[in-house]
Each structure stands twice: as structure tokens, then as C-alpha cells.
C-alpha angles and dihedrals in degrees: 000000000000118000116225101228134205124190116207115187132125093216112089094206092051091050091048093052093048092044090054092050092046092053090051094051117090092208094059141067118190109224103166149347128223132195099200142022099261092050089050091054092050092048094047089057096042099042100040092237119201098183129033120196100199135188119209105214106059136138115276109354113029122219095269093049090047092057092048090050091050092053091049087058090045091245110146115183117160106265126219114176114214109188147139090230110089093176092074095062096101092050090047093054090045084060087055095250113176093224144350120218121189119213130274084051120201112228092230089056090050092051091050091051091050093051089053091049091049092051093049093048091048089052090049092051091049092049091050091051091050090048093054092054099038116115116261121251112250117220135166115256107184107298094344138062122248122208108213118194112222090238089066094054118097101181143329126224132195115246105184104286091346135076123225111212115207112199137169087259101046144290130302131190114221120196093225132087122262092250091061092050091048091055090058098049123080122255108236115061096024117071136176104238096169135010087258101038138064117187136196098230091202088065095055116119099178141002112206145162124222123180090345095309123114123218142169123225113207124210092256090059097257118139122215125191119236119210119238091239092057104037096096092051090046092050090052092051093045089052092052089054093046097235119152121261129184140172 
């Protein structure tokens, strides 16, 4: 698997160094370079980018704003920040960045980050393939039975002894407990984030904390609570799927 790579940095020398390293790496293929955030967004969409090497301080949109704009457009390349500003590392990981490299970057550190990115993207591709072949979930829809592919399910919540299935096409009530439904859905991408909620991590738009409580916002606008005992595991999984997280 070769990752289609975009470099976004307003400094020509920084771009040249990264471009040289990208061309030397067997896991990567350089498809474009950008000098600002807006150009990076346009190129990610146009060039089907898998990996974005992104500076933080750039003209117009900075690196953080660029990532948020990408997620709004449902564009999810693996993000590695490459910057001279070490103080933004916490915010970067809150955005579910895959890695954070501080300039001047050692080549060995760059190679290690790329290996991690390659492994994560391979896992994502394998999970997607499993998802496409996984059996649909059968639910009653009036007098008929609906077959719902796992890819269409956003999240599932417990409703007493029932399970409420939230999909891109609507909501269904299944007369079975949440645990039974969870056993029929693939992991990944489905994950138990609370004793009463199962979420498709690939549908997460944002992971945030408000007044000490963690929650996931899905890309249909729904908000799902995350238990304190599970928030670290959820953050790790959200990061692997490159979805934005913020405090």
C-alpha cells in the first residue's frame, strides 16, 4: 500500500526537504505540494490524498483550521503535523493528528512516523473491506424486514430491553438488547463507548469534553455520551481514524 502524500508548508526549504524524504520512502508517493491551508484543502479533495504533512503557521488558514475544514468536508487523510511550534502539540492530538514532528525533524523520527501512518492506513483499508462484506443487520420495518448494511449505521443506543438503530436513512427499534446487536456488528469500526451506546467510529465528526463530560458528535449532528472509563480508548480509536477531537 502506497500513501498518496501532500506536503503543505509555506516555507520552500521545508517543502523541499520533506519532498526529498517522501520520494525516498517506499511507502509514499508525492502527489502535490501546497503553500497555504486553503490550497491544501483543495488538493486533498482533488488528488485523493491519503497522508497530509502539514505545517501549523501558514498564510490564511493555519494548520489547525485546515484540519477542521477538511473534516467539515468529510475528507479524512492521515495528518502528521510538521512544525517549529512545539507548544501546539496538545491541540494537535486533540484534533486526532496521527503524529507531531517538531522542526528541525530528524530523518529517523520522520521514518518512524511514516511507518505508523502506513500501519494505521492498512488497518483502515482492511476494516473497510470487512465492512463491505459483513452481513446486513435485519430489523422490522412496519410489516416488512429491512436489511441494513453496517456501513449505513451511525450508532446504536440501548432502550430498556430494545436497541434503537440510528442510520443515515432513519431510526429503527429492534426488539433485542444492545449486547446482541453489538455481537453482530464488526469491530472495527463499531465500538462500545458507553454501557448504553455503540458507535460507528468512522462516522465521528468530533470528540470533545464539556464541563468534564466527554461526548462524540457524529456527522449527522447527533451527540453521544462517552463514559469516563472508556474515553482514553475512544480517543485512541478516533485518532486512528483521523477524526477531529477538541476540548
